[in-house]
LUMRO-130940 format. One line per field, with one value per residue (C-alpha): residue in three letters; x, y, z. Coordinates in steps of 0.001 Angstrom, whole numbers. Each point is the difference from the previous one (the first is absolute). Layout:
REM LUMRO-130940
residuo <- ala ...
X <- X ...
Y <- Y ...
Z <- Z ...
REM end
This chain:
REM LUMRO-130940
residuo <- met asn lys arg ser leu ile val ala val lys glu ser gly tyr ile glu arg leu ala glu tyr ile arg his ser pro phe gly glu glu trp gln leu thr ala phe thr asn pro ala ala leu arg his phe ile arg gly gly tyr ala val asp leu ile ala ala gln pro ser ile leu glu glu met gly glu pro pro ile gly val pro val ala ala leu ile asp gln arg gly gln tyr pro gln gly thr glu val leu gln tyr gln pro leu pro gln leu leu gln ala met ser ala val his ala ala ala gly met his thr gly val arg gln gly gly ala asn ala pro val ile ala val tyr ser ala ala gly gly val gly lys thr thr leu ala ile gln leu ala gln gln ala gly val arg gly ala arg val phe tyr leu asn leu glu gln trp asn ala thr ser leu trp leu gly asp asp gly pro glu asp phe ser gln met leu tyr thr leu gln ala gln pro glu gln ser ser leu arg leu pro glu leu arg lys arg his pro thr leu gln met asp tyr phe ala pro gly gly asn ala gly glu leu leu ser leu asn gly asp gln thr arg leu leu ile asn thr ile ala gly ser arg gln tyr asp leu val ile val asp leu asp ser arg leu glu glu leu his his ala val leu gln ala ala asp his thr leu trp leu val thr gly asp ala gly val leu arg lys thr gln leu ala leu arg tyr gly glu gln lys trp arg asp glu phe leu ala tyr arg arg lys phe lys phe val asn ala arg phe trp asn asn asp ser ile cys glu glu ala leu lys leu arg leu glu gly ala leu pro phe val thr glu trp met asn glu his lys gly ala asp gly ser ser ser pro leu tyr arg gly ala val glu ala leu leu val arg leu ala ile leu glu arg gly gly glu asp ala arg gly asn arg thr glu ala lys ser
X <- 73232 -113 -2114 -2759 696 -1974 538 -1817 115 -1100 1156 564 3265 -712 -3062 2604 2254 -2748 -1308 3490 806 -3233 384 3611 -1223 -3354 -725 -1096 3862 677 -2165 578 3086 -950 1136 -987 -159 -1159 1258 -2406 2936 2064 -3137 -395 3582 265 -3231 1116 3615 -1941 526 -2165 -3506 -2537 -1994 -240 -1694 454 -2442 -1869 2325 2864 -1853 -1144 3674 1172 -1742 -1035 912 1852 -2603 -1301 964 -2993 302 -1935 -994 1189 -2703 -1255 -3744 -1938 -794 3192 1056 -3082 1854 1903 332 199 1737 -116 3280 -121 -1561 2008 2858 -1051 -3238 1577 2387 -3079 -1609 3188 177 -3564 429 2554 -1796 -3044 2011 1231 -3700 -1001 2771 -380 3371 356 2348 6 -1970 -3777 -2745 -1 -2143 -3622 -2057 -3577 -1732 -3358 -3196 -3751 -578 688 1600 2561 3187 923 1742 1793 1338 982 1905 1752 892 1344 2052 1248 1639 798 2291 1771 1296 -2776 -1457 -3638 -2954 -3372 -3095 -3348 -3066 -2459 -3150 280 3863 411 3765 354 -255 3689 1166 -1496 -1690 2729 -891 -3403 -122 3146 -2112 -2770 2923 1015 -3481 -325 3588 -1251 -3510 1396 3737 620 3342 1140 -882 3536 1501 -2590 596 3138 -1695 -3042 1169 814 2376 -625 3251 -1277 -1928 3075 -2648 -1029 -3692 -2427 -1684 -3761 -2126 -3263 -2187 -1066 -2313 3402 935 -3347 425 3238 -341 1857 2617 674 303 2723 2088 -63 1663 2212 1067 1318 857 1894 1981 2889 -268 -1643 810 -3695 -3287 -2767 -3591 -2687 -3537 -3381 -2530 -1792 478 -258 2230 2464 637 -354 2895 2262 -421 1036 2846 978 2701 -1623 -3330 -260 -3678 -844 -2726 -957 -2080 -3023 -3209 -657 3573 85 -3225 1169 2908 -2044 -1834 2654 1752 -3209 -648 3751 -640 -3334 1063 3665 -144 3350 1531 -876 839 3367 1420 -2243 3106 1953 -2177 1451 -2587 990 -1713 -233 -746 1406 -2026 759 -2511 1826 -2033 -3179 1207 1262 -3120 -2245 2069 1116 3684 3255 1214 3218 803 -1634 414 -427 -2636 1173 -2599 1345 -1029 -3650 139 1956 1777 3291 2465 -2386 2980 1063 3039 -743 -494 3078 -2280 -1759 3327 1324 -3204 165 3750 -863 -2076 2501 2447 -2633 -629 3785 -123 2314 2293 -33 3906 974 -656 -2696 -1856 3401 2423 1261 1145 -2504 -464 -3785 -1517 -3248
Y <- 75408 3473 260 2957 2831 213 3272 -631 3299 -239 1677 -3303 -1340 -3383 -576 552 -2314 -2647 424 -34 -3301 -1556 939 -1172 -3609 201 -751 3624 1012 -1758 2856 3172 1490 2097 3597 1163 3413 1660 3364 2135 2198 -3154 -1488 3435 352 -3800 649 3131 -2148 -1491 -3455 -2923 -157 -2409 371 2413 -1351 2557 1640 2869 2581 -1085 26 3851 1072 -2137 2112 -1319 -3448 -689 -306 -3439 -1237 -1588 1144 -1881 1905 -2259 834 -1372 109 522 3893 1365 743 450 2097 -3517 -3730 -1424 -3133 -1131 412 -2248 -3600 -3514 772 -2282 1584 3524 -873 -1247 3102 1774 -2301 844 3628 -222 -2491 1982 3155 -2026 -1070 3653 1245 -2850 -1432 -3681 -1118 -4106 -1086 -120 -477 -3562 -2666 -131 -3537 -177 -3080 81 -2228 570 -2532 -107 -2933 -1005 463 3879 804 -3273 445 3968 -841 -2695 1859 2581 -2352 -1929 3205 1291 -2828 135 3369 2130 3127 -718 2056 -1802 2070 -1556 2139 -2422 1798 -2832 -204 -3371 -166 728 -3772 188 3117 1285 3142 2195 3566 -232 3983 58 -861 2159 3061 -1212 377 3386 1267 -1123 1959 2862 752 -2277 1701 -1178 -3648 -1113 1230 -1534 -3503 -686 946 -2113 -3222 -3157 -2527 -3801 -1649 -3612 803 2225 3104 3352 318 2547 -1368 -1134 3026 70 1873 -1727 3437 1837 -2117 190 3745 -337 1202 -1025 2977 -643 -3901 825 2376 -2693 -2332 2430 1219 -3617 -1267 3558 -117 -1493 -1988 -3178 -2533 -1309 975 -2637 1699 -2376 835 -1566 -1002 3143 1773 3735 3436 -1115 -3046 1512 2191 -3084 -2015 2936 634 -3819 -1623 -3383 -806 -3712 -783 -3273 -2275 -3561 -2597 767 1020 3030 1324 -418 1866 2732 388 510 2277 2141 20 1220 2657 1229 480 1552 2746 759 -1233 912 500 -3323 -1735 1889 -1821 -3180 -1044 -10 -2520 -3173 -2785 -2385 -3318 580 -3589 -2295 -3296 -1046 2309 2844 -870 715 3353 911 -1473 2331 3056 -104 634 -1702 -815 1513 -2278 -2341 -82 -3148 -726 -655 -2177 541 3792 -1232 -1360 2459 3431 -1158 1127 2544 2250 -3306 -386 -3756 -1305 -494 -485 3181 1630 -1248 941 3564 121 -1291 3111 2393 -1504 7 3694 684 999 -2762 -1989 -3658 -459 3573 3291 1421 3708 1417 -1579 -2700 -3227 -2341 -4010 -692 -2365 -1582
Z <- 68230 953 3237 426 2356 3065 2137 3303 2317 3828 3184 2144 -718 1528 -2427 -2695 1404 198 -3357 -1638 1746 -1209 -3516 -265 759 -1964 -3752 84 258 -3138 -2038 1988 1642 3072 461 3518 1583 3354 -876 -2638 -848 -951 -1829 -2128 -876 -896 -2489 -1535 -780 -2781 1275 -971 1822 -721 3074 2816 3601 2342 3175 -830 1997 -1880 -3294 695 789 -3198 -2611 -3752 -830 -3072 -2962 -330 3136 2178 3612 2847 3570 2997 2391 3357 -1008 -3238 -533 883 -3454 -2148 -2766 -1017 333 3464 994 4078 1021 3399 -1531 -345 -2668 -2512 -227 -201 -2667 -1981 252 -934 -2888 -1125 225 -2541 -2143 97 -1237 -2765 -906 -224 -1865 -2682 973 20 2744 -36 -3056 -599 2499 1519 -2205 1726 159 902 1063 -455 -522 -415 2719 3523 1989 -2849 1410 -818 3103 293 -3737 797 3094 -1294 -3026 2371 2037 -2927 -1636 3521 1297 -3498 971 -2061 2230 377 533 590 -223 1069 -1227 1227 1781 2442 779 1904 -272 3471 536 -1561 289 3644 850 881 -1021 -985 -781 -2689 -2765 724 648 -3662 -1417 1550 -1455 -3507 416 1690 -704 -3020 -364 3218 -817 -921 3595 1963 -1904 2440 2778 90 -1724 2203 -729 540 657 -826 -3447 -1039 -1203 1037 491 1880 3019 -434 644 2067 -1783 -3523 -919 -388 -3148 -1488 -359 -1807 -3501 -3334 225 3297 -531 -2879 2404 2628 -2569 -1450 3096 982 -3193 -895 3368 -1548 3358 -1454 -2735 -153 1187 649 411 1369 -1068 1043 -2378 -627 -3361 775 -810 2526 -1896 -3356 998 1143 -2943 -1975 2206 420 -2805 623 1509 1221 -124 1946 -1431 889 -1583 2352 -2382 2407 -290 -3844 -479 2900 -2212 -3579 1891 1487 -3697 -1575 2223 -213 -3577 537 2331 -1000 -3868 -1984 3304 1540 -3010 -393 3523 -295 -2097 3063 1744 1031 687 2717 958 3623 1095 -2648 -291 -3721 -881 -1918 -3398 2257 601 -3557 -1839 2457 -54 -3790 899 1153 3495 686 3022 2435 3990 1852 2317 3697 1626 3285 274 -409 3539 1930 -10 -888 -2618 -1223 -1329 -2188 1965 1306 -3442 -2414 -2887 234 781 -3552 -1885 1478 -1270 -3326 -182 1021 -2586 -2498 453 -99 3649 1066 -2153 739 1201 -1537 1627 2037 -329 1299 -2105 2671 -1020 1645 8 -728 2854 461
REM end
């Protein structure tokens, strides 16, 4: 495989040595070849020599001496603090090396998005998890979908767009301003959204997924309009850094939800045999048709209704809603009495049902290949 060419130019030779050593032993080094400079004149000579270059990352003073970069080559200024290079794209030089390399990859990917050049295929598939009723297990299903795909090698992003985001129970409260900063970028500097993603996301080592830490201001989410929501999803799914995006929605049906349901490749809509849940589902479907008409009918074909509390009552749900259920999740009675296994990990039956949904959606092949083309052995 031909590696992409990364040019890094800084004045500190020790920094170059540490970066080169890290890249040599990291997955980043499998895709990128590093060429480093501490002398602006040497960099300028290299570029004028016509060598292949895919990305240039250099300190602002070196960029000024370098002159014009090759046409079409993205450039990132390695800065100490934001605002030092307002005329171009900025990347913090002194940050953990994994985040630094992710930020550089994002600059390269963003350049491909802006020029219409696809580098690595289509956007990652998006699965939305929704229900017209609360308390039926949307977040449990969404997190378990992410974990099931993640442990099999897929790169997964879990995006929680609930007004009342309670995922701190499983993910922790670290970085409560991260999502707020992402929302601010979408509103004030949308062209920078793809660059902020690597800086603001978190990684959960057990659940095997990336996510935004739960924020503390629910009002900020309410200010997100449809265009900004679509940009957020496209930023994640189009970053070339993920094989799957899971979007966890609450039970409202507003412009944010409309945008997500339009963008989703599949929507898993949870129902139960409870009369109240079924009635809310009927009302939500009717409301969507009345408000968005043909647009709603177009993406309704992507809805897959799932019985969230299977008690042999599929026929009740199907008769009330006049549709066919696409799957069922077991009801775990132990969860009624204690906060235990809310991510689904304590129930083999639940894990098996979620795996079956991923197989049905062609995201995960049982005993076949996962989203990244790796051979897997399906286990429940």
